[in-house]
Structure formats: structure tokens, C-alpha cells
C-alpha positions in Angstrom: 213.3 77.8 69.5 213.1 77.9 73.3 214.9 75.0 75.0 216.5 73.8 71.9 219.2 72.1 73.8 216.5 69.5 75.1 215.8 68.4 71.5 218.9 69.1 69.4 222.5 68.3 70.1 224.5 71.1 71.4 227.6 72.1 73.4 225.4 73.6 76.1 226.2 73.0 79.8 222.6 73.7 80.8 220.8 70.8 82.5 219.3 68.1 80.3 221.2 69.2 77.2 221.7 66.7 74.5 225.2 65.9 73.4 226.4 65.1 69.8 226.9 61.5 70.7 223.2 61.2 71.7 221.9 62.9 68.6 218.5 64.5 68.3 215.6 63.6 70.6 213.8 61.1 68.4 212.9 60.6 64.7 211.0 63.9 64.3 213.8 66.0 65.8 216.3 64.1 63.7 214.4 65.1 60.5 214.2 68.7 61.9 218.0 68.8 62.5 218.6 67.4 59.0 216.3 70.0 57.4 218.0 73.0 59.2 221.7 71.8 59.4 222.8 74.4 57.0 220.9 77.3 58.4 222.6 80.1 60.3 221.8 79.9 64.0 222.5 81.9 67.2 222.4 79.9 70.4 221.8 81.8 73.7 221.8 80.5 77.2 221.3 81.7 80.8 222.9 78.5 82.1 219.5 76.8 82.7 217.6 77.3 79.4 218.8 77.7 76.0 217.1 79.5 73.1 218.2 79.2 69.5 217.4 81.6 66.7 217.4 80.0 63.2 217.7 82.0 60.0 216.3 80.4 56.9 218.5 80.7 53.9 217.3 83.0 51.1 216.4 80.9 48.0 
């Protein structure tokens, strides 16, 4: 997910990143966050933009 830090809370220092206290960016993103909260993820950043790779659990 490109620019995940704009929509989901993170510890990123990139501009416009959402903090944990702010939560996700609206109801839809809150639902997304709830659905993927247990998924493995890798956050990457170049200091301006963040990309997150999410791995769906095997069921």
C-alpha cells in the first residue's frame, strides 16, 4: 500500500503521517485497520513517502 502512513497510524516521520493518537483516516480506514491488525507487515520509507507490504495469514 503506497502512502500507508497517510491513512493508517504509524511511527513514520514522513510528512503528513498519522499518529496512533489520531487513529486511522476515517471510518473506512478504521475498518481496514481492524481487518488487518493481525497481519504481518513491512513498512518502508524514503523519508517522504511510506509503502507498506501486508501479508495475509494462511487460513
